[in-house]
C-alpha positions in Angstrom: 129.1 55.6 77.9 128.8 57.6 81.1 127.1 60.5 79.2 124.5 58.0 77.8 123.7 56.7 81.2 123.2 60.2 82.5 120.9 61.0 79.6 118.9 57.8 80.2 118.6 58.6 83.9 117.4 62.1 83.0 114.8 60.8 80.6 113.5 58.4 83.2 113.3 61.1 85.8 111.4 63.3 83.3 109.0 60.6 82.5 108.4 59.8 86.2 107.8 63.5 86.9 105.2 63.8 84.0 103.4 60.6 85.1 103.2 61.8 88.7 101.8 65.2 87.7 99.2 63.5 85.5 98.1 61.3 88.4 97.6 64.3 90.8 94.0 65.4 90.4 93.2 69.1 90.8 89.9 69.3 92.6 87.5 72.1 91.6 87.0 73.2 95.2 89.5 74.6 97.7 90.0 73.5 101.3 88.2 76.6 102.4 85.2 75.5 100.3 84.9 72.2 102.2 82.3 72.5 105.0 82.7 70.3 108.0 79.5 68.2 108.8 79.3 69.6 112.3 79.2 73.2 110.9 76.3 72.4 108.6 74.4 70.5 111.4 74.8 73.5 113.7 73.5 75.8 111.0 70.5 73.6 110.4 69.8 73.4 114.2 70.3 77.1 114.9 67.1 78.9 114.2 68.7 82.3 114.4 71.2 81.9 111.6 70.5 82.3 107.9 70.3 78.8 106.5 72.3 77.8 103.4 70.6 76.3 100.5 71.5 72.6 100.8 71.3 70.5 97.6 71.7 66.7 97.3 73.5 65.8 94.2 73.7 62.1 95.0 71.3 59.2 94.9 69.2 60.1 98.0 68.3 63.3 99.8 69.2 62.6 103.5 70.0 65.9 105.2 67.1 67.8 106.7 65.8 70.5 104.4 67.9 69.6 101.5 66.7 69.8 97.9 67.1 66.7 95.8 68.3 67.1 92.2 69.7 63.6 91.7 73.2 62.3 90.9 75.4 65.0 89.5 77.0 62.6 87.0 73.9 62.7 84.9 73.4 65.7 82.5 69.7 65.9 83.2 70.4 66.3 86.9 72.8 69.1 86.2 69.9 70.7 84.3 67.8 70.3 87.5 70.6 71.9 89.5 70.6 74.9 87.1 66.8 75.2 87.4 67.0 75.0 91.2 69.6 77.8 91.3 68.1 80.0 88.5 66.5 82.5 90.9 69.0 82.1 93.8 71.2 85.1 94.8 74.8 84.3 93.6 76.0 85.4 97.0 73.9 83.0 99.0 75.7 80.1 100.7 75.0 76.9 98.7 76.1 73.6 100.1 76.1 70.5 97.9 76.6 66.9 99.1 76.5 63.4 97.8 77.8 60.8 100.3 77.4 57.8 98.1 81.1 56.8 98.5 84.5 58.3 99.4 85.4 61.6 97.7 88.1 60.2 95.5 85.6 57.8 93.8 82.5 60.0 93.8 81.2 60.5 90.3 78.7 63.2 91.3 80.5 66.0 93.3 82.9 67.3 90.6 80.3 67.9 87.8 78.0 69.6 90.3 80.6 71.7 92.0 82.0 72.8 88.6 78.5 73.9 87.6 78.2 76.0 90.8 81.4 77.7 89.8 80.4 78.2 86.2 77.1 79.8 87.4 79.0 82.3 89.5 78.1 81.2 93.0 80.7 82.9 95.2 79.8 81.1 98.4 79.6 77.6 97.1 80.5 74.8 99.5 80.9 71.1 99.4 80.0 69.2 102.5 83.0 67.3 103.7 81.7 63.7 103.6 85.0 61.8 103.2 83.6 58.2 103.7 79.8 58.3 103.1 76.6 59.9 104.3 75.8 57.1 106.7 79.2 57.2 108.6 79.7 61.0 108.3 76.2 62.3 108.9 73.5 59.7 109.9 75.7 57.8 112.5 76.6 61.1 114.1 72.9 61.9 114.8 72.8 65.0 112.6 69.4 66.1 111.3 67.8 64.0 108.6 64.7 64.3 106.4 61.8 62.4 107.9 
């Protein structure tokens, strides 16, 4: 009887472990590939620095100088992203952003970031917009499109 209880406990522990691992989502970007909003704002405002290519992969292009390809969850917009990047040096810094909602619920950032990786961009960044573009960019007074 004691042996069966131990076996049952082991099985429960194993099932819990498998379930927990399945729930942990592996993001396509690393922490080093998340760019703080202040850093991007400084790059936009500093005329002496090389500017990154900034691409909106969400519903609306807000950041000054950004290229709008549309929501990354849509295949045709991933095609627009491919076209936008077709002649861009793979070593150039490319920053994508959405800002429609918190990262954990955003349907646009993962497909677009995966595409950057598949295309071989070695300096790909995701703008760290944990809440939304209004709170994390506009409300901070960072540069916006006119």
